[in-house]
Backbone bond lengths (Angstrom), bond angles and torsions (degrees), N, CA, C in turn:
res aa  C-N    CA-C-N  psi(-1)  N-CA   C-N-CA  omega(-1)  CA-C   N-CA-C  phi
1 M - - - 1.452 - - 1.533 109.51 -
2 P 1.315 117.64 147.06 1.452 119.32 -178.52 1.501 112.53 -69.01
3 R 1.317 115.47 141.14 1.462 121.09 175.64 1.513 107.55 -137.17
4 R 1.311 115.33 156.20 1.454 119.53 172.38 1.512 107.67 -135.02
5 V 1.266 116.72 148.23 1.455 121.83 179.42 1.505 108.56 -104.00
6 D 1.354 116.26 133.59 1.451 119.96 -179.24 1.517 109.81 -69.43
7 A 1.284 115.54 118.59 1.453 120.23 175.02 1.517 108.99 -124.41
8 G 1.336 114.30 26.66 1.456 118.90 -174.74 1.512 108.90 95.65
9 C 1.295 116.19 157.30 1.461 120.77 -177.47 1.514 110.25 -113.34
10 R 1.302 116.79 116.59 1.452 120.05 176.83 1.527 109.65 -65.55
11 G 1.299 116.12 130.51 1.448 119.71 -179.29 1.512 113.30 83.75
12 C 1.368 117.72 4.95 1.459 121.34 -178.78 1.525 111.17 -99.31
13 R 1.317 115.80 38.95 1.458 121.56 176.29 1.518 108.59 -132.37
14 Y 1.328 114.85 150.56 1.451 120.36 171.04 1.517 105.83 -123.85
15 G 1.323 116.26 100.12 1.458 120.08 -172.04 1.513 109.14 67.60
16 A 1.338 116.16 -124.79 1.459 120.96 -179.68 1.526 111.88 -91.94
17 V 1.324 117.91 -1.44 1.463 121.75 -174.33 1.531 110.57 -99.00
18 E 1.328 116.26 128.21 1.454 120.41 173.48 1.530 108.28 -74.27
19 L 1.321 117.20 132.21 1.460 121.37 -171.48 1.529 113.82 -63.37
20 W 1.331 118.26 -27.11 1.456 119.60 -178.97 1.517 112.12 -63.28
21 I 1.331 117.66 -23.00 1.473 120.63 -178.39 1.529 111.37 -70.68
22 P 1.352 120.03 -56.24 1.471 118.03 177.01 1.525 112.89 -64.92
23 I 1.340 117.86 -30.21 1.466 120.43 178.35 1.530 110.61 -66.07
24 T 1.339 116.56 -40.56 1.465 120.15 177.00 1.527 111.25 -66.10
25 L 1.320 117.18 -39.19 1.465 120.56 178.06 1.529 110.32 -63.71
26 L 1.346 116.84 -38.25 1.459 120.71 175.99 1.526 110.43 -64.03
27 A 1.326 116.75 -40.91 1.461 121.03 178.56 1.525 111.12 -61.00
28 A 1.330 116.71 -44.12 1.463 121.02 179.58 1.522 111.28 -64.43
29 L 1.332 116.64 -40.19 1.469 120.73 178.92 1.528 110.57 -63.65
30 C 1.333 116.90 -46.99 1.469 120.76 179.90 1.520 111.14 -62.93
31 Q 1.338 116.77 -38.55 1.455 120.45 -178.95 1.524 110.68 -66.46
32 T 1.344 116.49 -40.87 1.462 120.77 177.95 1.522 110.76 -62.81
33 W 1.303 116.12 -45.69 1.458 122.23 -178.85 1.530 110.64 -65.79
34 R 1.348 116.06 -43.00 1.457 120.30 179.36 1.519 111.90 -62.95
35 T 1.327 116.72 -42.03 1.461 120.79 179.78 1.521 110.88 -62.08
36 A 1.337 116.43 -41.50 1.465 120.22 179.26 1.531 110.66 -62.44
37 M 1.331 117.03 -42.26 1.462 120.28 179.57 1.524 111.48 -71.79
38 Q 1.341 116.54 -34.11 1.451 120.87 -179.41 1.526 111.10 -66.09
39 Q 1.340 115.92 -33.74 1.456 119.89 179.76 1.521 111.40 -62.60
40 K 1.341 116.80 -30.44 1.461 120.32 179.57 1.527 111.84 -67.39
41 L 1.332 115.97 -22.92 1.465 120.22 179.80 1.520 112.72 -84.33
42 R 1.344 116.64 -15.19 1.455 120.06 -175.00 1.525 112.06 -62.85
43 G 1.339 117.45 -26.32 1.455 119.50 178.76 1.519 112.76 -73.15
44 R 1.332 116.63 -19.89 1.468 121.33 -177.64 1.519 112.73 -106.95
45 L 1.331 116.57 -23.89 1.460 120.68 -173.64 1.522 111.10 -123.37
46 S 1.326 116.23 155.55 1.457 121.25 173.93 1.531 109.59 -72.02
47 V 1.323 115.14 173.85 1.466 120.00 179.04 1.533 110.22 -59.29
48 N 1.326 116.99 -45.96 1.466 120.75 -179.16 1.523 111.83 -65.78
49 A 1.328 116.57 -40.56 1.462 119.85 -179.10 1.518 111.31 -67.76
50 A 1.347 116.45 -40.24 1.469 120.07 178.26 1.523 110.83 -64.44
51 S 1.338 116.09 -31.92 1.467 120.23 176.55 1.531 111.08 -76.30
52 F 1.331 116.58 -37.13 1.460 121.91 -177.34 1.529 112.24 -62.49
53 V 1.340 116.86 -39.58 1.470 119.37 -177.51 1.525 111.02 -62.64
54 R 1.328 115.05 -26.85 1.465 119.33 178.86 1.521 111.22 -62.55
55 Y 1.334 117.27 -33.04 1.462 121.44 -177.60 1.524 112.46 -90.78
56 V 1.330 116.06 -48.60 1.460 119.01 -172.17 1.526 112.41 -67.44
57 Y 1.350 117.37 -36.47 1.455 119.30 179.98 1.534 112.31 -85.51
58 A 1.330 116.01 -13.32 1.465 119.35 176.07 1.521 111.49 -81.14
59 L 1.336 116.35 -28.29 1.464 120.24 -172.60 1.535 113.60 -58.05
60 P 1.339 120.63 -45.77 1.471 119.19 177.91 1.528 112.92 -61.73
61 V 1.339 115.94 -36.38 1.468 119.88 178.26 1.522 110.16 -68.85
62 D 1.337 116.40 -39.17 1.472 120.89 176.12 1.528 110.49 -56.90
63 I 1.332 115.59 -47.65 1.465 120.45 -178.24 1.529 110.41 -63.82
64 L 1.331 116.56 -38.93 1.463 120.34 177.76 1.532 110.48 -62.95
65 M 1.344 117.44 -44.26 1.467 120.74 179.93 1.524 110.96 -64.12
66 L 1.342 116.73 -39.58 1.465 120.23 177.91 1.521 110.52 -64.34
67 T 1.333 116.80 -40.58 1.468 120.92 179.87 1.524 110.91 -63.31
68 V 1.331 116.40 -44.49 1.467 120.83 178.42 1.528 110.39 -61.73
69 A 1.351 116.25 -45.18 1.466 120.34 179.72 1.526 110.81 -63.76
70 R 1.326 116.17 -38.40 1.472 120.64 -179.64 1.525 111.50 -60.52
71 F 1.324 117.49 -46.38 1.459 120.43 -178.29 1.532 111.74 -77.22
72 A 1.334 117.39 -29.34 1.463 120.36 178.31 1.524 111.28 -69.17
73 V 1.339 116.09 -39.47 1.465 120.59 -178.00 1.529 110.69 -83.00
74 G 1.335 116.12 -34.00 1.464 119.31 178.83 1.506 113.96 78.83
75 R 1.336 116.69 23.74 1.464 120.61 178.25 1.518 109.63 -119.04
76 G 1.341 116.18 155.22 1.454 120.59 176.66 1.520 110.98 -70.67
77 L 1.314 115.84 164.95 1.455 120.61 178.99 1.527 110.22 -74.55
78 P 1.332 117.30 149.66 1.468 119.68 178.91 1.517 111.37 -67.09
79 A 1.318 116.09 156.98 1.464 121.80 179.87 1.524 109.71 -92.43
80 P 1.330 118.36 115.96 1.468 120.08 -179.68 1.524 111.92 -71.12
81 N 1.320 115.84 155.84 1.455 121.83 175.91 1.525 108.35 -134.03
82 L 1.319 117.64 174.07 1.467 120.94 -174.90 1.530 112.04 -62.53
83 A 1.322 117.28 -39.46 1.462 120.18 179.27 1.525 110.36 -62.95
84 F 1.321 116.28 -42.73 1.464 121.19 177.65 1.527 110.59 -59.30
85 L 1.325 117.28 -48.62 1.461 121.09 -179.12 1.534 111.11 -64.14
86 G 1.328 116.31 -35.85 1.457 119.92 178.21 1.524 112.00 -63.66
87 F 1.337 116.49 -45.45 1.467 120.01 178.79 1.530 110.87 -67.10
88 C 1.326 117.69 -36.30 1.466 121.11 177.47 1.527 110.56 -62.80
89 A 1.339 116.31 -45.14 1.464 120.72 179.92 1.531 110.69 -63.59
90 A 1.344 116.04 -42.42 1.463 119.86 179.88 1.519 111.08 -64.77
91 A 1.332 116.89 -43.77 1.468 120.74 179.60 1.523 111.03 -62.59
92 G 1.342 116.18 -44.79 1.453 120.19 -179.68 1.517 112.28 -63.11
93 L 1.341 116.82 -44.74 1.460 120.83 -179.52 1.524 111.59 -65.96
94 L 1.334 116.94 -42.60 1.464 120.34 -178.96 1.528 111.85 -64.36
95 Q 1.323 117.16 -35.64 1.459 119.37 177.96 1.535 110.86 -65.55
96 V 1.329 116.51 -40.39 1.459 120.48 177.28 1.531 110.19 -64.75
97 V 1.339 117.10 -44.95 1.467 121.84 179.90 1.526 110.31 -63.48
98 A 1.331 117.45 -42.78 1.460 121.20 -179.06 1.521 111.33 -60.77
99 T 1.327 116.28 -43.00 1.463 120.06 178.75 1.518 110.74 -62.29
100 S 1.338 116.82 -42.08 1.468 121.30 179.69 1.526 111.19 -65.10
101 L 1.330 117.04 -41.41 1.469 120.68 178.76 1.517 111.39 -63.70
102 L 1.317 116.00 -40.28 1.462 119.67 179.72 1.522 110.33 -64.36
103 I 1.336 116.62 -44.36 1.465 120.54 178.16 1.524 110.31 -64.97
104 L 1.342 116.69 -37.31 1.458 121.16 178.61 1.528 110.89 -62.62
105 S 1.333 116.79 -37.85 1.461 119.96 179.91 1.521 111.60 -64.03
106 F 1.341 116.79 -26.91 1.461 120.30 179.36 1.527 111.47 -67.39
107 G 1.338 117.63 -22.43 1.449 120.96 -177.20 1.518 113.23 -81.73
108 F 1.329 117.70 -10.59 1.459 120.54 178.60 1.524 110.49 -91.36
109 R 1.312 115.87 166.17 1.465 120.49 -177.26 1.531 111.62 -66.41
110 G 1.329 116.34 -27.57 1.461 119.45 -177.94 1.513 112.70 -88.74
111 Y 1.315 117.79 48.80 1.474 122.66 -175.75 1.530 111.47 -53.32
112 A 1.342 116.71 -49.81 1.465 120.15 -175.59 1.523 111.16 -63.48
113 V 1.339 116.18 -41.65 1.462 120.33 -179.23 1.520 110.59 -66.79
114 G 1.331 116.58 -42.56 1.467 120.13 178.70 1.506 111.91 -59.78
115 T 1.335 116.65 -44.15 1.457 121.44 178.03 1.523 110.92 -62.09
116 A 1.333 115.90 -45.13 1.461 120.51 -178.10 1.525 111.45 -62.06
117 Y 1.333 116.99 -44.40 1.457 120.00 -179.08 1.526 111.90 -66.15
118 S 1.319 117.59 -30.81 1.468 119.35 177.77 1.524 111.14 -66.06
119 K 1.332 116.32 -22.49 1.462 120.62 -178.43 1.527 112.84 -79.78
120 T 1.340 116.58 1.81 1.471 119.77 173.49 1.526 110.89 -79.15
121 E 1.326 116.87 6.02 1.466 121.77 -177.95 1.519 112.66 -52.22
122 A 1.337 116.87 -44.50 1.471 119.86 -177.24 1.521 111.43 -60.55
123 L 1.330 116.25 -42.78 1.463 120.15 -179.98 1.529 110.40 -68.41
124 Q 1.332 117.70 -42.03 1.461 120.69 177.52 1.528 110.95 -63.38
125 A 1.335 116.37 -39.94 1.463 120.21 178.37 1.517 110.91 -62.39
126 A 1.340 116.56 -40.17 1.464 120.65 179.88 1.521 111.19 -62.57
127 I 1.329 116.24 -43.96 1.468 120.76 -177.86 1.528 111.26 -66.83
128 F 1.329 116.66 -49.40 1.463 120.17 -175.22 1.533 112.39 -75.26
129 A 1.335 117.43 -30.50 1.468 119.31 175.49 1.533 109.72 -66.79
130 W 1.328 116.68 -34.50 1.471 120.96 176.54 1.529 109.94 -65.85
131 I 1.364 116.47 -42.55 1.464 120.65 -177.78 1.530 111.48 -72.13
132 I 1.343 116.83 -45.55 1.463 121.18 -171.89 1.528 112.46 -87.69
133 L 1.338 116.16 -45.55 1.465 120.33 -175.39 1.521 113.05 -95.87
134 G 1.332 116.10 -11.04 1.455 118.99 -177.46 1.517 112.81 70.29
135 E 1.328 117.69 27.70 1.462 122.01 -179.41 1.524 109.84 -84.30
136 A 1.320 115.80 91.45 1.463 121.07 178.68 1.513 109.50 -78.90
137 L 1.328 116.61 134.28 1.459 121.82 -178.13 1.515 110.78 -108.67
138 H 1.320 115.81 153.11 1.463 121.86 173.42 1.530 108.18 -64.72
139 P 1.330 118.55 142.60 1.477 120.47 179.19 1.532 112.91 -52.20
140 L 1.331 116.28 -34.43 1.463 119.68 179.21 1.530 110.90 -64.68
141 A 1.331 117.13 -33.32 1.464 120.72 178.11 1.530 110.54 -65.30
142 W 1.348 116.90 -39.99 1.462 120.02 177.11 1.528 110.98 -62.04
143 V 1.328 115.98 -39.00 1.470 119.98 177.39 1.524 109.92 -62.27
144 G 1.334 116.27 -45.60 1.458 120.53 179.45 1.521 112.32 -61.90
145 I 1.339 116.62 -41.32 1.467 120.49 178.43 1.525 109.90 -62.54
146 G 1.329 116.25 -43.79 1.471 120.18 179.48 1.518 112.09 -61.59
147 I 1.328 116.96 -45.01 1.476 120.79 179.04 1.529 109.84 -62.55
148 G 1.332 116.26 -43.64 1.462 120.17 -179.31 1.514 112.60 -62.81
149 V 1.349 117.29 -44.27 1.465 121.13 179.26 1.525 110.17 -62.44
150 C 1.331 117.10 -42.32 1.470 120.34 177.61 1.525 110.70 -61.63
151 G 1.333 116.13 -41.03 1.462 120.09 178.53 1.518 111.86 -62.97
152 V 1.339 116.44 -40.91 1.462 120.59 179.13 1.527 110.37 -66.26
153 L 1.326 117.71 -38.53 1.462 121.13 177.21 1.523 110.68 -63.10
154 V 1.332 116.58 -41.05 1.469 120.62 177.70 1.527 109.96 -62.47
155 L 1.332 116.65 -43.26 1.465 120.22 178.93 1.526 111.22 -64.46
156 S 1.334 117.20 -37.11 1.462 120.86 -177.67 1.526 112.22 -73.69
157 L 1.332 116.17 -36.79 1.464 120.60 -173.78 1.517 113.62 -101.23
158 G 1.339 116.83 -11.39 1.460 120.75 -175.91 1.521 112.23 -58.72
159 G 1.350 115.55 136.28 1.458 120.98 176.56 1.519 114.41 79.17
160 R 1.349 118.03 6.60 1.470 120.00 -178.03 1.524 111.96 -103.80
161 N 1.334 116.97 6.39 1.461 122.20 175.95 1.526 112.67 55.42
162 L 1.320 115.53 39.37 1.455 120.29 177.28 1.526 109.44 -99.93
163 R 1.334 115.18 124.85 1.461 119.77 177.30 1.529 110.43 -84.67
164 R 1.350 115.67 164.11 1.457 120.16 -178.91 1.520 111.29 -55.98
165 Q 1.358 116.40 -42.72 1.463 119.20 -179.37 1.521 111.99 -66.74
166 D 1.345 117.05 -28.58 1.466 119.88 177.04 1.526 110.06 -66.21
167 I 1.343 115.87 -41.95 1.459 120.66 -178.89 1.523 110.25 -66.23
168 L 1.349 116.17 -44.63 1.467 120.01 179.89 1.520 111.16 -64.64
169 A 1.342 116.37 -39.78 1.464 120.23 -179.43 1.520 111.60 -66.09
170 A 1.327 116.25 -27.21 1.466 120.48 -177.51 1.522 113.09 -86.94
171 T 1.334 117.46 -0.50 1.460 120.89 -173.51 1.519 113.01 -57.19
172 F 1.340 117.12 -36.80 1.461 120.15 -176.18 1.526 111.91 -104.12
173 Q 1.324 117.15 15.05 1.456 120.44 174.35 1.536 109.43 -83.61
174 P 1.342 117.65 159.35 1.470 120.89 -174.85 1.527 114.54 -53.96
175 A 1.330 117.98 -40.95 1.468 120.02 -177.59 1.526 110.99 -62.87
176 A 1.346 115.94 -43.94 1.459 119.84 -179.17 1.525 110.82 -67.79
177 L 1.340 116.96 -41.18 1.460 120.35 179.99 1.526 110.83 -64.33
178 C 1.332 116.67 -40.07 1.472 119.84 176.77 1.527 110.21 -65.58
179 G 1.328 116.44 -40.70 1.461 120.15 179.18 1.517 112.17 -63.55
180 L 1.336 116.58 -46.15 1.459 120.85 178.20 1.531 110.78 -62.49
181 S 1.331 116.27 -42.14 1.471 120.55 179.92 1.522 111.07 -65.12
182 A 1.336 116.66 -38.70 1.463 120.29 177.96 1.530 109.73 -63.66
183 G 1.334 116.62 -44.88 1.462 120.20 177.71 1.521 111.72 -60.45
184 L 1.342 116.44 -40.16 1.468 120.76 179.09 1.527 110.53 -64.76
185 C 1.336 116.56 -43.46 1.477 120.05 179.94 1.523 111.37 -65.21
186 F 1.333 117.16 -40.58 1.456 120.09 177.24 1.530 110.62 -63.38
187 A 1.345 116.15 -40.10 1.461 120.25 179.27 1.526 110.94 -62.69
188 F 1.341 116.82 -44.89 1.463 119.88 179.83 1.523 111.85 -71.36
189 T 1.332 117.52 -26.90 1.460 119.73 173.63 1.524 109.89 -58.86
190 A 1.334 116.04 -48.16 1.467 120.73 179.74 1.525 111.30 -62.31
191 I 1.344 116.41 -41.30 1.464 120.56 -179.39 1.523 110.96 -65.55
192 F 1.327 117.44 -42.32 1.465 120.82 -179.17 1.528 111.45 -70.95
193 V 1.336 117.76 -31.03 1.465 120.24 172.92 1.526 109.58 -61.73
194 K 1.334 115.46 -43.62 1.459 120.10 178.05 1.523 110.74 -63.69
195 E 1.347 116.62 -42.87 1.462 120.60 179.56 1.527 110.90 -62.72
196 A 1.330 117.17 -40.38 1.463 120.61 178.03 1.522 110.40 -60.02
197 N 1.334 115.17 -41.63 1.463 120.25 177.75 1.521 111.15 -62.22
198 L 1.321 116.01 -42.58 1.461 120.78 -179.45 1.531 111.98 -65.16
199 M 1.335 116.34 -33.42 1.459 120.57 -179.31 1.526 113.07 -65.98
200 L 1.335 117.25 -18.37 1.463 120.99 179.28 1.521 112.38 -84.16
201 G 1.342 116.09 -7.93 1.459 119.59 -179.19 1.517 111.51 83.79
202 P 1.345 117.49 -177.25 1.464 121.72 -178.45 1.527 112.01 -57.77
203 A 1.326 116.11 134.58 1.467 120.78 -179.24 1.515 111.79 -78.52
204 G 1.325 116.84 -25.87 1.456 120.68 -174.56 1.518 110.17 118.53
205 E 1.304 116.38 178.15 1.465 121.52 -177.67 1.526 111.22 -80.45
206 G 1.317 115.62 142.06 1.453 120.94 171.96 1.514 113.86 91.74
207 A 1.336 114.27 162.49 1.455 120.88 -177.61 1.520 112.11 -67.46
208 G 1.343 117.61 -34.34 1.456 120.92 -177.43 1.510 112.67 -58.90
209 A 1.335 116.60 -42.05 1.468 120.73 179.94 1.525 110.93 -65.18
210 L 1.337 116.81 -37.72 1.459 120.44 178.05 1.521 111.20 -67.32
211 V 1.333 116.41 -39.23 1.465 120.41 178.40 1.524 110.11 -62.49
212 Q 1.337 116.55 -44.51 1.466 119.81 179.99 1.519 110.89 -60.62
213 Q 1.316 117.01 -44.96 1.462 119.78 -178.56 1.526 110.83 -66.96
214 A 1.347 116.46 -38.71 1.465 119.91 177.99 1.523 110.78 -63.77
215 M 1.338 117.52 -39.23 1.470 120.73 178.44 1.524 111.29 -65.91
216 F 1.321 116.71 -34.81 1.464 120.70 177.92 1.529 110.17 -64.82
217 V 1.341 116.56 -44.76 1.461 121.32 177.05 1.524 109.96 -60.66
218 L 1.322 116.24 -42.80 1.466 121.01 -179.17 1.526 111.43 -61.02
219 V 1.327 117.26 -45.86 1.463 121.06 -178.60 1.530 110.37 -60.55
220 V 1.322 117.12 -44.33 1.464 120.39 -178.44 1.527 110.63 -65.25
221 I 1.333 117.35 -47.26 1.463 120.51 -179.08 1.525 110.78 -63.79
222 N 1.326 116.88 -43.97 1.460 119.61 -178.67 1.521 111.84 -65.71
223 A 1.321 117.00 -37.26 1.470 120.41 177.04 1.532 110.69 -63.73
224 L 1.330 116.68 -42.52 1.459 120.68 178.30 1.524 111.27 -64.85
225 Q 1.340 117.40 -40.65 1.461 120.85 178.34 1.529 111.20 -63.99
226 T 1.330 116.03 -40.12 1.461 120.21 178.21 1.522 110.79 -61.66
227 L 1.330 116.27 -42.99 1.458 120.50 178.54 1.524 111.73 -66.90
228 M 1.342 116.49 -42.64 1.462 120.19 -177.65 1.527 111.51 -65.68
229 Q 1.327 116.31 -54.59 1.463 118.40 -176.51 1.523 111.72 -75.23
230 G 1.339 117.11 -34.18 1.457 120.05 176.31 1.522 111.54 -64.08
231 G 1.338 117.12 -41.05 1.457 121.14 177.49 1.520 111.84 -63.80
232 W 1.346 115.83 -41.59 1.469 120.15 178.40 1.527 110.70 -62.17
233 M 1.336 116.61 -43.06 1.455 120.16 -178.69 1.520 112.06 -69.88
234 A 1.334 116.88 -35.90 1.464 119.68 177.30 1.525 110.50 -62.40
235 W 1.320 116.03 -30.93 1.468 121.67 179.86 1.524 111.96 -83.49
236 R 1.368 116.53 -45.81 1.459 120.55 -171.44 1.532 114.50 -102.55
237 E 1.328 118.42 -29.82 1.463 121.50 -175.84 1.533 111.38 -136.49
238 P 1.322 117.67 60.53 1.472 119.13 -177.62 1.533 113.36 -59.88
239 D 1.335 117.44 -34.03 1.470 120.03 178.78 1.523 110.77 -64.44
240 Q 1.328 116.44 -41.16 1.464 120.50 179.84 1.521 111.37 -71.41
241 L 1.324 116.94 -28.81 1.462 119.73 176.13 1.529 109.67 -64.52
242 R 1.326 115.76 -42.53 1.467 119.46 176.74 1.523 110.93 -65.90
243 A 1.346 116.31 -38.31 1.461 120.20 179.34 1.530 111.43 -64.24
244 A 1.330 116.24 -34.91 1.465 120.25 179.35 1.528 111.11 -63.61
245 F 1.325 116.58 -38.52 1.461 119.84 178.09 1.525 111.79 -76.77
246 A 1.330 116.85 -28.82 1.458 120.39 178.49 1.533 111.30 -70.47
247 A 1.333 116.55 -24.73 1.470 121.30 -177.95 1.521 111.97 -92.52
248 W 1.322 117.30 30.41 1.461 121.24 -171.07 1.521 114.02 -63.25
249 R 1.338 117.92 -27.71 1.470 118.88 -177.57 1.524 111.24 -63.94
250 Q 1.322 117.46 -46.54 1.468 121.01 177.73 1.522 111.54 -80.75
251 A 1.328 115.51 -41.21 1.468 120.45 -175.31 1.518 112.11 -66.37
252 G 1.318 116.88 -28.35 1.458 119.55 179.32 1.515 112.47 -61.20
253 W 1.332 116.06 -38.66 1.476 119.79 178.07 1.523 111.13 -68.68
254 V 1.328 116.53 -36.79 1.465 120.45 175.67 1.523 110.01 -60.23
255 G 1.334 116.01 -43.57 1.455 120.56 179.35 1.514 112.55 -64.74
256 A 1.334 116.81 -41.42 1.462 120.09 -179.98 1.521 111.31 -63.64
257 L 1.337 116.86 -43.90 1.467 120.27 178.65 1.523 110.80 -67.47
258 S 1.328 116.66 -36.04 1.461 120.51 177.48 1.521 110.70 -63.49
259 A 1.332 116.44 -42.71 1.470 120.87 179.68 1.519 110.92 -63.04
260 L 1.323 116.77 -46.62 1.461 120.47 -179.52 1.526 111.17 -65.38
261 G 1.332 115.98 -41.22 1.463 119.44 179.18 1.517 112.43 -66.45
262 S 1.339 116.68 -48.76 1.469 119.88 -179.99 1.521 111.54 -64.52
263 G 1.332 116.47 -38.75 1.461 119.51 176.74 1.520 111.71 -60.49
264 S 1.321 115.74 -37.45 1.469 120.10 178.57 1.522 110.93 -70.04
265 W 1.345 117.22 -42.88 1.465 120.23 177.47 1.531 110.51 -59.39
266 F 1.336 116.28 -48.86 1.458 120.45 -176.01 1.526 111.02 -63.74
267 T 1.331 116.62 -37.67 1.464 120.02 178.38 1.524 110.48 -66.60
268 A 1.323 116.27 -42.57 1.465 120.05 179.09 1.528 111.06 -63.06
269 F 1.356 116.75 -39.48 1.467 119.92 178.07 1.528 111.48 -60.75
270 S 1.326 117.19 -31.31 1.463 120.08 -178.82 1.529 112.46 -78.48
271 M 1.334 116.45 -13.60 1.461 120.65 -175.92 1.521 113.85 -105.95
272 A 1.318 117.46 -20.95 1.467 120.68 -173.76 1.521 110.00 -147.44
273 P 1.333 118.24 164.46 1.460 121.14 177.25 1.522 112.29 -57.10
274 V 1.328 116.04 141.67 1.465 121.90 -178.78 1.529 111.33 -54.35
275 A 1.332 116.72 -44.16 1.462 120.64 -176.22 1.521 111.98 -60.22
276 L 1.323 117.14 -42.00 1.460 120.18 -179.41 1.523 111.16 -67.26
277 V 1.331 116.67 -39.58 1.469 120.41 179.84 1.522 110.23 -64.75
278 R 1.338 117.16 -47.28 1.460 119.67 -179.18 1.519 111.49 -67.58
279 A 1.325 117.25 -35.59 1.464 120.03 178.66 1.525 110.81 -67.20
280 L 1.322 117.20 -44.80 1.461 120.48 177.18 1.528 110.09 -64.12
281 G 1.326 116.58 -32.52 1.460 120.91 179.72 1.514 114.04 -65.13
282 Q 1.349 116.97 -12.52 1.461 119.92 176.86 1.526 111.91 -64.32
283 I 1.330 116.25 -11.63 1.458 120.47 176.06 1.525 109.86 -60.22
284 E 1.341 116.64 -15.83 1.463 121.49 175.98 1.525 110.91 -55.33
285 M 1.342 116.85 -37.81 1.469 120.42 179.51 1.513 110.79 -62.92
286 V 1.324 116.14 -38.31 1.460 120.86 178.46 1.528 110.05 -66.15
287 L 1.326 116.25 -43.74 1.468 120.55 179.38 1.524 110.98 -62.79
288 T 1.346 116.59 -39.07 1.459 120.65 178.16 1.520 110.81 -63.10
289 L 1.328 115.98 -42.78 1.463 120.85 179.46 1.526 110.77 -64.40
290 L 1.317 116.91 -44.42 1.464 120.55 179.26 1.522 111.41 -64.89
291 F 1.341 116.72 -38.73 1.459 121.10 177.93 1.535 109.93 -61.65
292 G 1.347 116.13 -44.23 1.455 120.13 179.79 1.516 112.55 -65.47
293 H 1.340 116.50 -36.10 1.470 120.74 -176.96 1.530 112.03 -74.29
294 F 1.338 116.26 -48.75 1.464 119.66 -172.52 1.536 113.29 -89.33
295 Y 1.333 117.38 -30.75 1.474 119.54 -176.64 1.524 111.37 -96.61
296 L 1.347 116.60 -46.29 1.459 120.25 -178.87 1.519 112.60 -90.96
297 K 1.348 116.91 -4.26 1.466 122.63 177.97 1.532 112.23 60.66
298 E 1.327 116.09 35.13 1.455 120.17 177.68 1.527 110.08 -80.82
299 K 1.331 115.35 148.32 1.459 119.99 179.77 1.522 110.15 -75.16
300 T 1.325 116.52 134.08 1.463 121.86 179.36 1.522 109.50 -102.81
301 T 1.327 116.56 122.39 1.455 120.97 -177.40 1.532 111.15 -84.29
302 R 1.323 115.73 165.30 1.467 120.31 177.00 1.526 110.66 -63.43
303 T 1.329 116.13 -36.59 1.465 119.62 178.38 1.520 110.74 -62.06
304 A 1.345 115.79 -41.80 1.463 119.83 179.31 1.519 111.14 -64.01
305 V 1.329 116.57 -40.07 1.462 120.50 178.50 1.527 110.19 -64.03
306 A 1.344 116.29 -40.22 1.470 120.18 178.44 1.527 110.27 -62.74
307 G 1.346 116.43 -44.22 1.460 120.02 177.98 1.513 111.67 -63.13
308 L 1.331 116.38 -41.01 1.458 121.28 178.11 1.527 111.33 -59.30
309 L 1.323 115.86 -46.14 1.466 120.28 -179.52 1.531 111.00 -63.90
310 M 1.332 117.07 -37.23 1.463 120.22 178.25 1.520 111.02 -64.45
311 V 1.334 117.13 -42.24 1.469 120.34 178.26 1.524 110.11 -62.39
312 V 1.335 116.49 -44.11 1.467 120.60 -179.76 1.527 110.59 -62.69
313 V 1.337 116.75 -43.89 1.467 120.12 178.20 1.515 110.19 -62.05
314 G 1.353 117.35 -43.02 1.456 120.89 178.20 1.509 112.08 -59.31
315 V 1.341 116.54 -42.23 1.468 121.41 178.51 1.519 110.91 -63.39
316 L 1.325 117.28 -43.37 1.459 121.36 -179.91 1.528 111.29 -64.45
317 V 1.331 116.40 -38.30 1.465 120.13 178.53 1.528 110.12 -66.46
318 I 1.350 116.92 -40.26 1.477 120.82 178.37 1.514 110.50 -61.79
319 I 1.333 116.63 -44.66 1.478 120.75 179.69 1.521 109.71 -63.84
320 A 1.344 116.31 -40.64 1.479 120.01 179.99 1.515 111.68 -64.88
321 S 1.343 117.63 -26.74 1.470 120.68 -178.67 1.523 111.93 -69.97
322 R 1.336 117.85 -15.76 1.459 121.26 179.88 1.511 111.09 -85.48
């Protein structure tokens, strides 16, 4: 099967800025916004239904973005193959499983620990992308990833009066295991998205060709996720399936933000190493904190500020490594 190795993207810069950086920041912003809107649906929908609307209402927007990219680039769509479809199915399923594991961890007593362990995704992605994709990172990038992960852990655990020994003791408890498993599934989702892209062969010269190919991957994965979770709900939760369609006014916005966010993630994965994209994406925690402080008027603790600064420093170190 055709593969290509990332050696940088010609035409994927705007001045001195590599395009994957602002695209990843856009992805993090959309994800933060989508999560906030999705939470409003939790009072009306089950966990599966609230997750389902993210896929089913995103699919029309995905197709629209692919159509726009197709005519803007002026090239035909890539030809899928069995390996491509296999990686798409695996990525779609793992993302659904990861979301369920993360929600499952919330039901255990170790909620904070489970959440914190799920945030090791960036570090897990870096390790497995190196093993599977051969994406070697500059030593400075590893330092930045480490600082960022520590900052995210501080943000997740800050203010919960958990001592170091409490965190270590909870490592093998259900909440932590679910959190670690969710982080692992999210990491492999990103890797399999990249593999699916590679299975299509070279996208062509310039950022536009990469965007078109990323949108094609997104449409296929989102369609498979809609079928997988929609089929499960039709079998196990038919009432909630109807409720998901009845909530179209709010759910439609969730789908639109999901499409824009996922499209940005997939495009960034095609332009830069998975580990760097996921590590930079940790800025989502900072955006969530700022949203809570300025919009919801929540009190920001010194610990949270320290964690925020660590994430920002980690992001700056990652960018400097390029």
